[in-house]
Each structure stands twice: as structure tokens, then as C-alpha cells.
C-alpha positions as CSV (number, residue, x, y, z in Angstrom):
1,M,70.8,28.6,2.6
2,F,74.5,29.7,1.7
3,E,75.0,27.2,-1.1
4,K,77.5,28.4,-3.7
5,C,78.3,31.6,-2.0
6,E,81.9,31.4,-3.0
7,H,83.0,34.5,-1.1
8,L,81.6,33.6,2.2
9,T,84.6,32.9,4.4
10,T,83.3,33.3,7.7
11,I,80.1,32.6,9.7
12,S,79.4,34.4,13.2
13,N,76.8,33.3,15.4
14,T,76.2,36.1,18.1
15,S,72.4,35.6,18.5
16,D,72.1,31.8,18.2
17,V,70.1,31.9,15.1
18,F,70.6,28.5,14.1
19,T,69.6,26.8,17.5
20,E,66.4,25.6,16.4
21,L,67.7,24.5,12.8
22,V,66.8,20.6,12.0
23,Y,67.6,20.5,8.3
24,G,71.1,22.0,7.3
25,S,71.7,20.0,4.1
26,K,73.8,21.8,1.6
27,M,73.9,24.8,3.8
28,F,77.5,25.8,3.4
29,K,77.8,23.8,0.2
30,E,80.8,25.4,-2.1
31,T,81.5,28.1,0.0
32,S,84.9,29.4,1.2
33,I,84.4,29.2,4.9
34,S,87.6,27.9,6.8
35,S,86.3,27.0,10.2
36,F,83.0,26.2,11.9
37,N,82.2,26.6,15.5
38,L,78.5,27.3,15.6
39,S,75.9,25.7,18.0
40,M,73.4,23.6,16.1
41,P,71.8,21.6,18.9
42,K,68.7,20.3,17.1
43,L,70.4,19.6,13.5
44,T,69.6,16.1,12.5
45,H,70.2,16.2,8.7
46,G,73.5,17.6,7.6
47,T,73.8,15.7,4.1
48,E,76.3,17.8,2.0
49,M,76.5,20.5,4.5
50,F,80.1,21.3,3.9
51,Y,80.3,19.6,0.4
52,Y,83.4,20.8,-1.5
53,C,84.2,23.6,1.2
54,T,88.0,23.3,-0.2
55,S,89.1,26.0,2.6
56,L,87.6,24.2,5.7
57,A,90.5,23.6,8.0
58,S,88.6,22.9,11.2
59,C,85.1,22.1,12.3
60,S,83.7,21.7,15.9
61,T,81.5,18.5,15.6
62,Q,80.4,18.9,19.1
63,S,78.0,21.5,17.7
64,F,75.6,18.6,16.2
65,P,74.8,16.3,19.2
66,E,71.3,15.1,17.4
67,L,73.1,14.6,13.8
68,T,71.6,11.4,12.2
69,Q,72.2,12.0,8.6
70,G,75.8,12.9,7.8
71,T,76.2,11.7,4.1
72,K,78.7,13.4,2.1
73,M,79.0,16.2,4.9
74,F,82.6,16.9,4.6
75,Y,82.9,15.7,1.1
76,Y,86.1,16.9,-0.6
77,C,87.0,19.3,2.1
78,D,90.6,19.6,1.1
79,D,92.0,21.5,4.0
80,L,90.5,19.4,6.7
81,K,93.4,17.7,8.6
82,T,91.9,16.5,11.8
83,I,88.4,16.2,13.4
84,D,87.0,15.1,16.4
85,T,84.0,13.1,15.9
86,T,81.2,13.5,18.6
87,F,78.2,12.2,16.5
88,P,76.5,9.9,19.3
89,K,73.0,9.7,17.3
90,L,74.5,9.5,13.5
91,Q,72.9,6.7,11.4
92,N,74.3,7.3,8.0
93,A,77.9,8.3,7.1
94,D,78.0,7.5,3.7
95,S,81.0,9.2,1.9
96,M,81.0,11.7,4.9
97,Y,85.0,12.3,4.5
98,R,85.4,11.1,1.2
99,G,88.2,13.0,-0.7
100,C,89.6,14.8,2.3
101,T,93.1,14.3,1.0
102,L,94.7,16.1,4.1
103,L,92.8,14.5,6.8
104,S,95.2,12.2,8.5
105,T,93.6,12.3,12.3
106,I,90.2,11.3,13.6
107,T,89.7,11.6,17.3
108,V,86.6,9.2,18.1
109,S,85.2,10.7,21.4
110,N,82.5,8.3,21.5
111,K,81.4,5.1,19.9
112,F,78.9,5.3,16.9
113,P,76.2,3.4,18.5
114,N,73.6,3.9,15.8
115,L,75.7,3.9,12.7
116,T,74.0,1.4,10.3
117,S,75.6,2.7,7.0
118,A,79.2,4.0,6.3
119,R,79.7,3.3,2.7
120,Y,82.9,5.1,1.3
121,M,83.3,7.2,4.6
122,F,87.0,7.7,4.3
123,R,87.3,6.9,0.5
124,D,90.1,8.8,-1.1
125,C,91.4,10.1,2.3
126,V,95.2,9.4,1.2
127,N,96.7,10.5,4.4
128,F,94.3,8.9,6.8
129,V,95.5,6.3,9.3
130,P,92.5,4.9,11.3
131,S,93.1,4.9,15.0
132,F,90.1,3.1,16.1
133,D,88.6,-0.5,16.0
134,D,85.6,-2.3,15.0
135,T,84.0,-1.9,18.3
136,S,83.6,1.9,17.5
137,F,80.9,0.7,15.0
138,P,78.7,-1.9,16.8
139,L,76.1,-2.1,14.2
140,L,78.1,-1.8,11.1
141,E,78.2,-5.3,9.4
142,D,80.2,-4.4,6.2
143,G,81.6,-0.7,6.5
């Protein structure tokens, strides 16, 4: 929808225009938004949604209660430092935070009961120190 709108820095949602959105893949890819706090209660696919949003510093993940596909969702979001993960239905998180070099803290608000794939989920997150254990990912055999 807004892919490669390089001058897009903010999104305002005064009319709940995204409340019925199910597929948000590549929606803000390569934009300059710095924060995200919109309600997307039906979003299930967020693949590459914020891919290379290098200015994204904060994102309310409570906006995505139905998210199942998060592959490369925050891929190389260089300014993202902390995030609260509230993804109760997430199944695929391959490379979800890959390359988020400033990411240091992830708050796990709930376990990931449906997560089945998390290849490279935190790859190249050089400042990240996990504060959760294997019980947060009950279905992963090799994450």
C-alpha cells in the first residue's frame, strides 16, 4: 500500500480505516515512519510489513492480536530498541527481527503457543540479550 513511500513519516488513524485489514504484507516497506500505534485487529499477514523501516523506533504489537505470519516483519528496522511482543496466534516468525541492530529488549507478554517456525528470528541483533526461555516457544523443535 505505502511501499517505498520514502517521505512517509507518520500515519494517523482517526477513522479506524484499517480495522478490517487482513493482509498487510509490505504495507509500510521502506518508508520513514518512526512509530506505529494503529489498530489492526483482523490482520493475519504482516510479512515484510515494516521491512527496512530504518526510522521505526516503536511499534505497539498489541495492534495485531490475530497475526499468524510475521516473516521479516521488522527486518532491518535499525532504530527499533525495545518491543513488547503480544502475538498469541503467531505461527511463522522467520527473520522477524533480523538486522535490528539496536534491539536490546523484548518483553514477552505471553508465550508463543502457536509458533512453529522462527528461523533467524533474531539474527544480526547484535545488542539483543534474551530474557525468556524455551518454555515461551512450546511448539518449536529447533528455533
